[in-house]
ROTI-381444 format. One record per atom (N, C-alpha, C, O): residue in one letter; x, y, z. Coordinates in steps of 0.2 Angstrom, whole numbers, plus 2048, in hexadecimal, padded with zeros to 3 digits. Atoms other than C-alpha are relative to their C-alpha. Layout:
! residues N
AXYZ...
! end
This chain:
! residues 393
M8078027FFM3C744DD4EM7FD806805M7F8809804I8037FB7FCI3C6459D5DI8018077FDI7FD80B7FEG7FF7FA803G3CD467D53G7FA8027FCG7F88087FBK8067FF805K3BF465D46K7FA802804K7F6806802L8067FF7FCL3B2464D54L7FF807802L7FA80B802K7FF7F97FEK3B8475D5BK7FE8057FAK7FB80A7FBQ8027FC805Q3B747CD4AQ7F98017FEQ7F78067FDN807800801N3A5477D47N7FD804805N7F8807804L8037FC7FAL3A047ED58L8018077FFL7FC80B800L7FF7F9801L3A848ED54L7FC8037FAL7F98097FBV8047FE806V39F48FD43V7F9801803V7F5806801A8078007FEA38F48BD4CA7FE806804A7F9809804C8007F97FBC392499D59C7FF8067FCC7FB80A7FDL8007FA805L3954A5D4BL7FA8017FDL7F78077FCV807800803V3854A1D42V7FB802804V7F7806803I8057FE7FBI37B4A2D52I801807802I7FC80B802S7FE7F97FFS3834B3D56S7FE8047FBS7FC80A7FCS8027FB806S3804BAD45S7F98007FFS7F68067FEV807800800V36E4B5D45V7FD804805V7F8808804T8017FC7FBT36C4BCD56T8008087FFT7FB80B800V7FF7F9802V3734CDD51V7FC8027FBV7F98087FBF8057FE805F3694CDD42F7F9802802F7F7807801Y8077FF7FDY3584CBD4BY800806804Y7FB80A804L8007FA7FBL35D4D8D59L8008067FCL7FD80B7FDG8007FA805G3624E4D4BG7FA8027FDG7F78087FDR8067FF803R3524E2D42R7FB802805R7F7807803H8067FE7FCH3474E3D51H802807803H7FD80B804A7FF7F97FFA3504F3D56A7FE8057FBA7FC80A7FDM8027FB805M34D4FBD46M7F98007FFM7F78067FEE807800800E33B4F6D47E7FD804805E7F8808804C8027FC7FAC3394FED58C8028077FEC7FE80B800H7FE7F9802H34250ED52H7FB8037FBH7F98087FBQ8057FF805Q33650ED43Q7FA802803Q7F7807801R8077FF7FCR32750DD4ER800806804R7FB80A803I7FF7FA7FBI32D51AD5AI8008077FBI7FC80B7FDE7FF7FB804E331526D4BE7F98017FDE7F78077FCE807800802E31F522D44E7FC804805E7F8809803H8047FE7FBH317526D54H802808801H7FD80C802G7FD7F97FFG322536D56G7FD8057FAG7FB80B7FCQ8037FC806Q31C53CD45Q7F8802801Q7F68077FEL8077FF7FFL30A53AD4AL7FF804806L7F9805808G8017FD7FAG30D543D5AG7FC7FC806G7F87FE80AA8038057FBA308533D64A802801807A808804808I7FE8017FAI309531D76I8037F9802I7FF7F5801L7FD8077FFL315523D7BL8027FF807L80680280AP7FE8017F9P31651BD8CP8087FE801P80B7FB7FCL7F9802800L328519D92L8017F9802L8067F6801S8008087FFS324507D97S8017FD7FAS8047F77FAA7FE804806A325503D85A8078007FEA8097FC7FAL7F97FF801L337509D86L8047FE806L80A7FF806G7FD8027FAG33B501D96G7FF804806G80280280CG8017FC7FAG33550EDA2G7F97FE803G7F57FA800S8078017FDS32550FDADS7FE806804S80280B806M8037FB7FCM31951ADB6M8008087FDM7FF80C800R7FF7F9804R31D529DA9R7FE7FF7F9R7FE7F97F6T8027FF807T31752ED98T8048047FCT80680A7FET7FC7FC804T321535D8AT7FC8027FAT7F97FE7F7L8037FE806L31A53FD7CL8048057FDL809808800R7FC7FB803R32154AD6FR7FB8067FDR7F58057FAT8047FA802T31A55CD6CT8008027F9T8058007F5G8007FE807G316564D5BG8068057FFG8088077FAQ7FB7FB801Q323571D5FQ8077FD7FEQ80A8007FAN7FA803800N332566D60N8007F8801N7FF7F6806L801807800L331554D5BL8057FC803L8057F6805S7FA8037FES342550D61S800801808S8057FE80BM8007FF7F9M33E556D73M7FA7FD803M7F5800804P8068037FDP333549D7CP7FF804807P80480680BF8027FE7F9F32A54FD8CF7FE7FA804F7FA7F6802V8028057FBV328544D9BV7FB802805V7FB807808Y8057FE7FBY318544DA5Y7FF7FB805Y7FF7F5804N8018047FAN31553EDB6N7FC804805N7FA809804K8047FE7FBK30C541DC6K802807803K7FF80B806D7FD7F97FED318550DCAD8008057FCD80280B7FDM8007FA805M31455ADBBM7FB805803M7F6803807P8057FC7FDP30A56ADBEP7FA8017FCP7F88057F8L807800803L2F9566DB9L7FB805802L7FC808808I8057FB7FFI2EA572DB9I7FA7FD800I7F87FA7FBF807803800F2D956DDBFF7FB806801F7FC80A805I8057FB800I2CA578DBBI7F97FD802I7F87F8800G8078037FEG2B9575DC4G7FC805804G7FD80B804G8057FB7FDG2AA57CDCDG7F97FD7FFG7F97F77FBV807803802V297579DCCV7FF8017F9V8008077F7P8017FF807P292577DBAP7FB806800P7F7808804R8037FA803R28C587DB1R803806805R7FF80B806S7FD7FB7FCS298591DBCS8068037FBS80A8077FEG7FB7FD804G2A4596DADG8067FB7FFG80B7FE7FDT7FA804801T2B0587DADT8027FF7F9T8087FE7F7T7FF801807T2AE585D9AT8038067FET8088067FAL7FD7FA802L2B2597D97L808800803L80D8027FFM7F98007FDM2C2596DA3M8047FB7FCM80A7FE7FAR7FC805803R2C8586D9AR8018027F9R8068017F6A8007FE807A2C558ED89A805806800A8098067FBM7FB7FA800M2CF59ED8EM8077FD801M80C7FF7FEL7F98037FFL2DD593D94L8037FC7FAL8097FC7F9D7FE804806D2DD588D85D8028047FBD8068027F6A7FD7FB805A2E0598D7AA807801801A80B8037FDH7F98007FEH2F1598D83H8047FB7FCH8027F67FCP7FC805804P2FE590D77P8047FB804P8067F6802E7FD8057FCE306587D86E7FB7FC804E7FE7F7808V8058047FCV2F6580D8EV7FB7FC7FCV7F97FF7F6R804804803R2EB572D89R7FB7FD806R7FD7FA80AC8058027FBC2DB56FD93C7FB7FA7FCC7FB7F47FEG805804804G2CE567D86G7F97FF803G7F8802808E8068017FEE2BD561D88E7FF7FC807E8047F9809E8018047FAE2B5559D98E8017F97FEE7FF7F67F9T7FF807801T2BB547D9AT7FA7FC803T7F87F7800R8068047FDR2AC542DA5R8027FB804R7FE7F9809V7FE8067FDV2B5533DABV804802807V8037FE80CI7FC7FF7FBI2C053CDB7I7FC802807I7FE7FF80CP8047FF7FAP2B3542DC4P7FD7FA802P7FB7F9808R8038067FFR2AB531DC3R8057FC804R8037F9809I7FC8057FCI2BA527DC8I802803807I80480080CL7FF7FD7FAL2BE534DD5L7FB7FF805L7FD7FD80BA8058017FCA2AD532DDCA8007F9803A7FE7F8809M8008077FEM2AF51FDDDM8067FF805M8057FB80AK7FA8017FAK2C0521DE7K7FE803806K7FF80080BQ8037FE7FAQ2B752CDF3Q7FB7FB803Q7FB7FB809M8058057FDM2A951FDF5M8047FA804M8027F8809W7FD8057FCW2B6512DF9W803802806W8047FE80BS7FD7FD7FAS2BF51DE05S7FB801806S7FD80180CR8047FE7FAR2B0522E0FR7FC7FA803R7FA7FB808S8038057FDS2A9511E11S8057FB804S8097F8801G7FB8047FCG2B2508E20G8017F97FEG8067F77FDR800807801R2AD4F7E1BR8037FF7F9R8077FA7F8E7FD801806E2B24F9E09E808801800E80B7FE7FDK7F97FE7FFK2C3501E0EK8037FA803K8097F8801M7FD8067FDM2C64F2E19M8007FA7FBM8057F67FCR800806805R2C24E5E0BR8068027FBR80A7FE7FAL7FA7FE804L2CE4EFE00L8077FF803L80B7FC800D7F98017FDD2DC4EFE0CD8027F9801D8077F7801E7FF8087FFE2D94DCE10E8027FD7F9E8067F87F9A7FE803807A2DB4D9DFDA8078037FDA8098017F8G7FA7FD802G2EB4E3DFCG7FF8077FCG80480A7FAV8017FA804V2E34F2DF3V800806805V7FB809807T8007FB7FBT2E94FFDFFT8008077FDT8008087F7D8017F9803D2E8512DFED8078027FBD8068057F6E7FA7FF805E2FA512DF6E7FF7FD7FAE8018007F5V801803806V2F5506DE9V7FB8047FCV7FB8057F6L8057FD804L2E550FDE5L8038077FEL8018097F8D7FE7FA802D2EE520DE5D8058007F9D8048047F5A7FC802806A2FB519DD8A7FC7FF7FAA7FD8027F5A805802805A2ED512DCEA7FC8077FDA7FC8087F7M8047FA802M2E3523DCEM8058057FCM8038087F7Q7FB7FC803Q2F352DDCAQ8017FE7F8Q8008027F4A7FF802807A2F6522DBAA7FA8017FCA7FB8037F6F806800804F2E4521DB5F7FF8087FEF7FD8097F8L8027F9802L2E1534DB6L8058047FCL8038077F7L7FB7FD804L2F1539DAFL8007FD7F8L8018017F3E801803807E2EE52DDA0E7FA8047FCE7FB8057F6I8067FD803I2DD535D9DI8028087FEI80180A7F8I7FE7F9802I2E4547D9EI8058017FBI8048067F7V7FB7FF804V2F3545D94V7FE7FE7F9V7FF8017F4K802802806K2EB53BD86K7FA8017FDK7F87FF7F7H8077FE803H2DA542D83H8018067FCH7FC8097F9G8007FA804G2E1551D7AG8088017FEG80D7FC7FEE7F97FF803E2F1559D72E805801806E80380480BP7FB7FF7FBP30155AD7CP801808801P80080C7FCA7FE7F97FFA30656BD84A805800806A8057FC80AN7FC7FF7FAN312572D91N7FC800807N7FE7FE80CF8058007FAF303574D9DF7FA7FC7FEF7F77FF7FAL806803801L2F5568D9EL7FB801805L7FD80180BC8067FF7FBC2E456BDA6C7FB7FC7FFC7FA7F97FAN807804801N2D4562DA9N7FB804803N7FB808808K8067FC7FEK2C356ADAAK7FA7FB800K7F77FA7FBD8068047FED2B655EDB2D7FE803806D80180380BP8027FC7FBP2AC569DBDP8007FD807P80380080CF8018037FAF2A855DDCBF8077FC803F8067FA808A7FA8037FEA2BA556DCCA803804806A80780080AL7FD7FC7FAL2BE564DD9L7FC7FE806L7FE80180BK8038037FAK2B255BDE5K8067FC804K8057FA80AS7FB8047FES2C2550DE7S807805800S80C8027FFL7FA7FC801L2CE55FDE7L8067FE805L80B7FE803S7FB8027FBS2D755ADF7S8047FA7FES80A7F97FEY7FD806802Y2DA549DF0Y8058017FAY80B7FE7FAL7FD7FE806L2E054FDDFL807804802L80C802800A7FA7FC7FDA2EC55BDE9A8057FB803A80B7FC803K7FC8057FDK2F354CDF2K8037FB7FBK8097FA7FCI7FD805805I2F6540DE3I8048047FBI8098017F8F7FC7FB804F2FC54FDD8F803806803F80080B803P7FE7FB7FBP307559DE3P8028067FDP80280B800R7FF7FA803R30B566DD6R7FA8037FCR7FB8087F9A8067FE804A2F9568DCFA7FE807803A7FF808809K8047FA7FDK2F0579DD1K7F98007FDK7F77FC7F9F808800801F2DD57CDD1F7FD8077FFF7FF80C802V8037FA802V2D2589DCAV7F87FF802V7F57FB7FEL8078017FEL2C1589DD3L7FB8067FDL7FC80C800M8047FB802M2B4593DC9M7FA800804M7F67FC806I8067FF7FBI2A759BDD4I7FB8057FCI7FD80A7F9R8057FC804R2975A3DCDR7FA801805R7F87FC808D8077FF7FDD2875ABDD5D7FC7F97FFD7FA7F77F9G803806801G27E59BDD9G7F98017FDG7F67FC7F9R8077FE803R26D5A3DD3R8018007F8R7FD7FD7F5A7FF800807A2755A5DC2A8027F97FDA7FF7F77F8S7FE806802S27C594DC1S7FA7FB800S7F97F77FBV806805800V26C58BDC6V7FB8027FBV7F87FE7F8H8047FE806H262596DBAH8027FD7FAH7FE7FB7F6S7FD802806S26E591DACS7FF7F87FFS7FC7F67FAM801808801M26D57EDB0M7F97FF7FFM7F77FA7FBI808801801I25957FDB1I7FF8027F9I7FC7FE7F5S8027FD806S25758ADA2S8037FC7FAS7FF7FC7F5R7FD803805R263581D97R8007F8800R8027F47FCK8028077FFK25D570D9EK8077FC800K8087F67FDV7FA8037FFV26F56BDA3V8007FA805V8007FC80BT8018057FBT26D55ADACT8077FF804T80C7FE802I7FB8017FBI277558DBBI7FE7FB806I7F97FD809A8028057FCA277549DC6A7FE803807A80280680AG8027FF7FAG26D54CDD6G7FC807800G7F9809805F8037FA801F26655DDD0F7F97FF7FDF7F87FC7F8D807801802D25355EDCED7FF8077FCD7FE80C7FFL8007FA804L25256ADBFL7F9803800L7F78097FDG8077FD7FFG23F56DDC3G7FF804806G7FA806808S8017FD7FAS243575DD3S806805801S80C803803Y7FB7FC7FEY24D585DD6Y8037FF807Y8097FF809R7FE8017F8R24D582DE9R8057FA800R80A7FA804D7FC8067FFD254570DE7D8078017FCD80D7FF7FFC7FA7FF804C262576DDAC804804804C80A803804L7FB7FC7FCL268584DE5L8027FD807L8077FF809T7FE8047FAT268579DF4T8067FB7FET80B7FB802K7FA804802K27456DDEAK8058047FEK80B802800W7FA7FC802W27E57BDE3W804802806W80A801807N7FD7FE7FAN281581DF5N8047FB803N80A7FC805R7FD8057FDR286570DFBR8077FE7FBR80D7FD7FEA7FA802805A29256DDEBA805805801A80B804802I7FA7FB800I29B57EDEBI803801808I809802808E7FD8007FAE29D57DDFEE8057FB801E80B7FC804T7FB806800T2A656CDFCT8078037FDT80C8027FFM7F97FE804M2B2573DEFM803806803M80A807803Y7FD7FA7FDY2B4584DF7Y8057FF806Y80A802806T7FC8027FAT2BA57DE07T8067FD7FFT80B7FF802Q7FA803802Q2C6572DFFQ8058057FDQ80B8057FEC7FB7FB803C2CD580DF5C803805805C809806804L7FD7FC7FBL2D058BE04L8057FC804L80A7FF806E7FB8057FDE2D957CE0CE8067FF7FCE80C7FF7FFA7FA801805A2E457ADFDA8048077FFA80A8077FDA7FC7F9800A2E858DDFEA8048027FBA8028047F6D7FC7FE805D2F758FDF4D8007FD7F9D8037FF7F4K801804806K2F2582DE7K7F98027FDK7F87FF7F7C8077FF803C2E0588DE4C7FE8087FFC7FF80B804L8027F9800L2DA599DDDL7F88007FEL7F67FD7F9P8077FF801P2C759DDDFP7FF8067FAP80280B7FBM8027FB805M2C15A6DCFM7F98017FFM7F57FD7FDH8077FE800H2B15B0DCFH7FE8017F8H8028057F5Y8027FF807Y2A85AEDBDY7FF8077FFY8018097F9E8037F9801E2A15C0DBFE8078047FFE8078097FBE7FA7FC801E2B35C7DC1E8047FE7FAE8078037F7L7FC802806L2BA5BDDB3L7FD8037FAL8018067F6V8037FD806V2AD5C3DA6V800808800V80180B7FBL7FF7F97FFL2AE5D5DADL8078037FFL8078087FCH7F87FD800H2C15D7DAEH8047FA7FEH8087F7802P7FC807801P2C85C8DA4P8088017FFP80B7FC801E7F9800800E2D95CFDA1E803801807E8097FD808K7FE8007F9K2DC5D3DB3K8007F9803K8057F7806W8018067FDW2D65C2DB9W8047FA7FDW8067F5800M7FC805804M2DF5B8DABM807801802M80B7FC802K7FA7FF7FEK2EF5C0DB0K8027FE807K8077FB808T8008037F9T2EC5BCDC2T8017F8800T8057F5803L800807801L2E85AADBDL8077FD7FDL8097F8800L7FA803803L2F75A7DB2L806801804L80A7FC804K7FA7FF7FBK3035AEDBFK7FF7FB806K8057F8808F8018057FBF2FB5A2DCCF8027F97FDF8057F5800L7FF806803L2FD594DC0L8087FF7FDL80A7FA7FBD7F9800803D30F599DBBD8017FF7F9D8067FC7F7V801800807V30A59ADA9V8028077FDV7FE80C7FFP7FF7F9802P3125A8D9FP7FA8037FDP7F68007FAW8067FC802W3065B6D9AW8007FF7F7W8058007F4N801800807N2FF5B5D88N7F98037FFN7F4800801D8077FD801D2F15C0D82D7FB7FC7FCD7F57FF7FBA805805804A2E95B2D78A7FB7FE805A7F57FD802V8068027FBV2DF5AED88V7FB805800V7F5803802L8067FA800L2D55BED85L7FC7FF7F9L7F88037F8R803800806R2D15B9D73R7FE7F87FER7FF7F67F9H802808801H2CB5A6D75H7FC7FF7FAH7FD7FA7F7E805801805E2BD5A8D69E8048007F9E8017FC7F4E7FC800806E2CA5ABD5BE8037FA7FEE8057F87F9L7FC806800L2D359BD5EL7FC7F9800L7FE7F4801I804806800I2C458FD5EI8007FC7FAI7FF7FE7F5G800804806G2C6580D53G8078007FCG8087FD7F7K7F97FF803K2D8585D4EK8057FC803K8047FA809A7FB8047FDA2E757AD50A804804805A806809805G7FD7FE7FAG2EF57CD61G7FB805803G7FE808808G8057FB7FDG2DF587D65G7FC7FD805G7FE7F980AV8058027FCV2CF584D6EV7FB7FA7FCV7F97FB7F7S804805803S2C6573D6BS7FA800804S7FA7FF80BL8078007FCL2B3573D70L7FD7F97FEL7FD7F77F9S804807801S2A8564D73S7F98027FCS7F78087FEK8077FF803K298563D68K7FA7FE805K7F5800803V8068027FCV28E55CD77V801804807V7FC80280BE8007FC7FAE294568D85E7FB8067FFE7FB8097FAR8057FC800R286574D89R8038087FFR7FF80C7FCS7FD7FA800S291583D8BS8048027F9S8068087F8T7FC7FE807T299582D79T7FD8067FCT80180A7FAD8037FA804D28D58ED71D801807803D80180C800Q7FF7FA7FDQ29159BD7EQ808802800Q8098087FFV7F97FE800V2A459AD7EV8038017F9V8098037F9I7FD7FE806I2A659CD6CI8008087FEI80280A7F9K8007F9801K2A35AFD6FK805803804K808800809P7FC7FC7FBP2AE5BCD77P7FE801807P7F8800808V8027FF7F9V2AE5BFD89V7FB806800V7FC80B7FEN8057FB800N29E5C9D8DN7FB7FF806N7FC7FA80AV8048007FAV2915CDD9BV7F97FD7FFV7F57FE804E807801801E2815C6D93E7FD7FB805E7F77FB806A8038057FCA27F5B7D9FA800802808A7FE7FE80CL8007FE7F8L2825C1DB0L7F9800803L7F97FD809S8067FF7FCS2705C5DB4S7FA7FD7FDS7F48007FDK805804803K2665B9DAAK7FB7FE805K7F57FD803W8058037FCW25E5B2DB9W7FC805804W7F7803808V8047FB7FDV2575C2DC0V7F87FF7FEV7F78007F8G807801801G2445C0DC1G7FD7F97FEG7F87F97FCK802806803K2445AEDBCK7FF7FB806K7FD7F5805I8008057FAI2455A6DCEI7F9801803I7F7807804P8067FF7FCP2355A3DD7P801804807P80680480AA8007FC7FBA2305AFDE4A8027FD807A80680080BD7FF8037FAD2305A3DF3D8087FE801D80B7FE806V7F9801800V24259EDEEV804806801V809806805V7FC7F97FFV2485B0DEDV7FF802807V80480580AR8017FE7F9R2415B3DFER8047FC805R8077FF80AD7FC8057FCD24A5A4E06D8078007FED80B7FB800M7FA801803M25A5A7DFCM8067FF805M80A7FA804A7FA8017FBA2665AAE0BA8007FA804A8057F8806V8008067FDV26059BE13V8017FA7FCV8057F57FDI7FE806805I26058FE04I8078007FEI80A7FA7FEA7F9800802A271594DFEA804805804A80680B801P7FC7FB7FCP27B59CE0CP8078017FEP80B806800M7F9800804M28B599E01M8008077FDM8068097FBL8007FB804L2855A8DF7L804806804L808809801S7FD7FB7FCS28A5B4E06S8077FF801S80B804801R7F98027FER29A5ABE0AR8048017FAR80A8037FBL7FC7FE807L2A05ADDF7L7FF8077FEL8028097F9G8007F9801G29C5BFDF8G7FA8037FBG7FA8087F9Y8067FE803Y28B5C0DEFY7FA802805Y7FA7FF80AD8057FE7FCD27C5C9DF6D7FA7FC7FED7F77FC7F9P805805801P26E5BCDF8P7F98047FFP7F48017FCH8067FC800H2615CADF8H8008057FAH7FB8087F9A7FF7FC805A2675D4DE9A7FD7FE7FAA7FF7F87F7N803802806N25C5D3DDAN7FE8067FBN7F88097FCP7FA803802P2645D8DCFP806802804P806807807P7FB7FE7FCP2755D8DD7P8058057FCP8048067F6N7FB7FC803N2835E4DD3N8077FC800N80B7FD805Y7F9804800Y2925D9DCDY8068057FEY80B8037FFG7FA7FB802G29C5E9DC7G7FF8027F9G7FB8007F5R8007FD807R2A05F2DB7R8057FC7FCR80B7FB7FEP7FB804804P2A85E9DA8P8068047FDP80580A7FDD7FB7FC804D2B85EED9FD7FD8027FAD7F87FF7F7P8037FE807P2B55F8D8FP8007FB7FBP7FB7FB7F7K800805806K2BA5EAD84K7FA7FA801K7F77F87FCV8068057FEV2AD5DED8DV7FA8037FEV7F58007FBL8067FC801L2A05ECD8BL7FF8007F9L7F97FF7F6D800800807D2A45ECD78D7FE7F97FED7FA7F97F9N802807802N2A35D9D77N7F87FF801N7F57FC7FDT8078027FET2925D9D7FT7FB8047FBT7F68027F9R8037FC805R28C5E7D74R7FF7FE7F9R7FA7FF7F6R800804806R2905DDD65R7FC7FA800R7FA7F77FAE8038067FFE2865CFD6BE7F98017FDE7F5804801P8077FE803P2765CED60P7FA7FE804P7F5800803R8068027FCR26C5C5D6CR7FE804806R7F980380AC8017FB7FAC26D5D3D79C7FD8067FEC7FE8097F9S8047FA801S2615E1D7AS802805806S80580280BG7FE7FB7FBG2645F1D85G8078027FFG809806803I7F97FE801I2755F4D7EI8008047F9I80280A7F9T7FF7FD806T2765F8D6BT7FA8057FFT7FB80A7FCD8057FC801D265600D6BD7FD803807D7F7805808I8027FE7FAI266606D7DI7FD807800I7FF80B7FCV8037FA7FFV25C615D83V803802807V80180080CL7FC7FF7FAL26861DD90L7FB804805L7F7808803P8047FC7FBP260623DA0P802807800P8078097FEL7FF7F9800L25F635DA4L807802802L80B8067FFT7FA7FF7FET26F635DAET8067FF7FBT80B8037FBL7FB801805L27962EDA0L7FF8057FAL8048077F7Q8007FB805Q27263AD93Q803807802Q80580B7FER7FE7FA7FER277649D9ER8087FF801R80B804802A7F98017FFA289641DA0A8047FF7FAA80A7FC7FAQ7FD801806Q28D640D8EQ8068047FEQ80B8027FBQ7FA7FC802Q29A64ED8EQ8067FD804Q80B7FF802D7FB8047FCD2A4643D9BD8017F97FDD7FD7F5800S800807803S2A9634D91S8027FB805S7FF7F5804L7FE8057FAL2B162BDA0L7FA7FE804L7F97F8806L8068017FBL2A262DDABL7FB7FD7FCL7F87F87FET804803804T297629D9DT8017F87FFT7FD7F47FFR7FE807801R2A0619D99R7FF7FC806R7FD7F6806E8008047FAE2A0613DABE7F9800802E7F77FA805L8078017FEL28D617DAEL7FD7FB7FBL7F97F77FDL803805805L28960ED9DL8027F9802L7FD7F5802A7FE8077FEA2935FFDA3A7FC7FD806A7FA7F8806F8058027FBF2895FFDB3F7FA7FE7FEF7F77FA801H807801802H279601DABH8007F97FBH7FB7F57FCV800806804V27D5F3D9EV8007F9804V7FC7F5803V7FF8067FBV2825E6DACV7F97FF803V7F67FA803Q8068017FCQ2725EADB5Q7FA7FF7FCQ7F57FB7FEN805800804N2665EBDA6N8007FC7FAN7FB7FB7F6V7FF803807V26D5E1D97V7FB7F9801V7FC7F5806K804807800K2615D2D92K8027FD7F9K8028007F4C7FE804806C2675C5D87C7FC7F97FFC7FA7F6805Y804805801Y25D5B7D80Y8037FA7FCY7FF7F57FA
! end
């Protein structure tokens, strides 16, 4: 009797074990199939789904069998500056690099950073958060996870990921704290040109009165001072990049930039316009105001558009309204300023721009006419003349 009972128990155990193994095997096969499906689609999979945490795994288009793990210690790139300072051109040129992906502005990143700043600046709010157990450590971990999720998943994977939200660099010091290996590119442009661009193109920016050059220049001065000060404090992590230097000498400054970012040189960054809309190339937003400009090769058409457009009283008070002009190396009294001579390739790009006058049908000054026999001198004088006199509409 006892022997038969033992036999029945053994049979029951065998049945239960078989059923368990069957379901575990089936579940494992389903998991494997789903992972393979995601891998084929190039999807981004959180390691938490596979038993991990705080990191993200994705498969690149180059090698689906080699997952890349993204975390707060990865070498992120942040591009920023006052809007209308060349941030879109910079990210388009970097996007042309096969190992870099920036993508369009996320818009949410500077807003969440501004909220974090507001919580930190308010003593009462910080006390309430601490009492609730929402300490700086908790908030920092949450910010890391949120920002990384947005940056990684709003575009295609790449060896180097970057973010271009201009005002994000108002929080440069904080970003450097929570992303210790991140590097920053601060785009700097003559404030008179930036302000004229935002006013003439009706680019709405919170806090800027587009009906007043004086107000916009005051706000420009305040914003660039905040970002520039933090950039200098970050020193080895932040590279100030003058828009004028970039468009006049793109190869020189892109080589400097890529070396700073530890990204290998690739001359595709000098031909970003050829890669727009192509797979692995440059993706542009239909709603960003700079899109119609960055579809063209690098040229000097936008350098001096502001000359003669700023009210006389504002021009007279320029050094007082925008003292950061002098600090950044611009002459507040120069109208027009002398930004320098463009590289021959940039000059050719500008000459081919159909909206520009004063180049293709240019009547050379007498000094240029007399210098025709010296091609080098002619080219240099022509370049200087173009930068000073070209008008584009």
